[in-house]
C-alpha positions as CSV (number, residue, x, y, z in Angstrom):
1,M,-3.1,32.7,71.6
2,I,-5.7,35.3,72.2
3,I,-6.2,35.8,68.5
4,L,-6.8,32.1,68.1
5,F,-9.4,32.1,70.9
6,R,-11.2,35.1,69.3
7,L,-11.2,33.3,66.0
8,L,-12.7,30.2,67.5
9,L,-15.3,32.2,69.4
10,L,-16.3,34.0,66.1
11,I,-16.6,30.6,64.3
12,A,-18.8,29.3,67.2
13,I,-21.1,32.3,67.0
14,A,-21.4,32.0,63.3
15,F,-22.3,28.3,63.6
16,I,-25.0,29.1,66.2
17,V,-26.5,31.8,64.0
18,Y,-26.5,29.4,61.1
19,T,-28.1,26.7,63.1
20,V,-30.9,29.0,64.4
21,Y,-31.5,30.3,60.9
22,K,-31.8,26.7,59.5
23,F,-34.2,25.9,62.3
24,I,-36.5,28.9,61.6
25,V,-36.7,28.3,57.9
26,N,-37.2,24.5,58.1
27,P,-40.3,23.7,56.0
28,K,-41.2,20.7,58.2
29,R,-41.3,23.1,61.2
30,K,-43.5,25.5,59.2
31,L,-45.8,22.5,58.4
32,E,-46.1,21.6,62.0
33,I,-46.9,25.2,63.0
34,A,-49.6,25.5,60.3
35,R,-51.1,22.1,61.5
36,D,-51.2,23.4,65.1
37,K,-52.8,26.7,64.0
38,K,-55.2,24.8,61.6
39,D,-54.0,26.9,58.7
40,F,-53.2,25.8,55.1
41,Y,-49.6,25.1,54.2
42,F,-48.2,23.4,51.1
43,H,-44.7,22.0,51.1
44,D,-43.2,20.7,47.9
45,N,-40.1,20.7,45.9
46,L,-41.4,21.3,42.4
47,D,-38.0,20.3,40.9
48,N,-37.9,16.9,42.5
49,T,-40.6,14.6,41.4
50,K,-39.4,11.8,43.7
51,Q,-40.1,13.8,46.8
52,N,-43.7,13.7,48.1
53,L,-45.7,16.8,48.6
54,L,-47.1,17.6,52.1
55,M,-50.1,19.7,52.9
56,T,-51.9,20.7,56.0
57,Y,-55.4,22.1,56.2
58,K,-57.6,22.5,59.2
59,G,-55.2,20.5,61.3
60,Y,-55.1,17.5,59.0
61,V,-51.9,16.5,57.3
62,F,-52.0,15.0,53.7
63,E,-49.2,13.5,51.7
64,G,-49.2,13.3,47.9
65,E,-47.1,10.9,45.9
66,K,-46.2,12.3,42.5
67,Y,-45.9,10.2,39.3
68,L,-44.2,11.5,36.2
69,G,-45.7,10.9,32.8
70,T,-46.0,12.4,29.3
71,T,-48.2,15.2,28.1
72,D,-48.5,16.5,24.5
73,H,-45.3,18.4,24.7
74,S,-43.2,17.3,27.7
75,L,-42.7,15.1,30.7
76,E,-44.8,16.4,33.6
77,V,-46.3,15.2,36.8
78,V,-49.5,13.5,35.5
79,N,-50.8,11.7,38.6
80,I,-50.8,12.5,42.3
81,S,-52.0,10.0,44.8
82,V,-53.0,11.8,48.0
83,S,-53.5,10.1,51.4
84,A,-54.1,11.4,54.9
85,S,-51.4,10.9,57.5
86,N,-53.9,10.0,60.2
87,P,-57.1,8.9,58.4
88,E,-58.8,8.1,61.7
89,Q,-58.7,11.7,62.7
90,L,-60.5,13.1,59.6
91,Q,-63.7,13.8,61.4
92,G,-65.3,17.1,60.2
93,L,-63.6,17.1,56.8
94,D,-66.1,17.8,54.0
95,R,-66.2,18.0,50.2
96,E,-65.5,21.7,50.0
97,D,-62.2,21.1,51.9
98,I,-61.2,18.4,49.4
99,Y,-62.1,20.6,46.5
100,F,-60.0,23.4,48.0
101,L,-57.0,21.1,48.3
102,E,-57.5,19.8,44.7
103,K,-57.4,23.4,43.4
104,E,-54.2,24.1,45.3
105,I,-52.6,21.0,43.8
106,L,-53.8,21.9,40.3
107,I,-52.3,25.4,40.6
108,R,-48.9,23.8,41.0
109,Y,-49.4,20.7,38.7
110,P,-52.0,21.7,36.0
111,H,-51.6,18.4,34.1
112,A,-52.1,16.1,37.1
113,S,-55.0,14.0,37.9
114,I,-55.6,13.6,41.6
115,E,-56.4,10.3,43.2
116,W,-57.6,10.3,46.8
117,K,-56.9,7.2,49.0
118,Y,-59.4,5.7,51.3
119,P,-61.4,7.0,53.2
120,I,-61.3,10.4,51.4
121,N,-62.2,8.8,48.1
122,R,-65.6,7.9,49.5
123,L,-66.4,11.6,50.0
124,I,-65.8,12.8,46.5
125,I,-68.8,12.8,44.1
126,Y,-67.2,14.2,40.9
127,P,-63.6,15.0,40.0
128,L,-62.5,18.6,39.7
129,K,-61.4,19.8,36.2
130,N,-58.6,22.2,35.6
131,D,-59.8,25.3,33.6
132,D,-57.1,25.8,31.0
């Protein structure tokens, strides 16, 4: 009976450690921390084109919808449509911030063209080109 109790106690401790570990490494949690600290954080699963990418920069959260298409040699993400999670709170965002975010997206998706949703698309004068 005591051995069974010790075994159950060991399993409970292992479960608690696993739960705490999963909480600490949760990317959504890291995104929220970066948003609160007004840092840059990029969350994306490069292997899953159906899952949207999430970015935070200067306290703003952006979501990018990826679209698969063809390039000269393969199927790649060729278009990313980016929108702000709370567009009414974008006060203070400037062109240089948008260009920084575009560069970060193009690092991960070099064949993609980036389309910004309203109201950010009113801020952009010229599209950024990837230097291949």
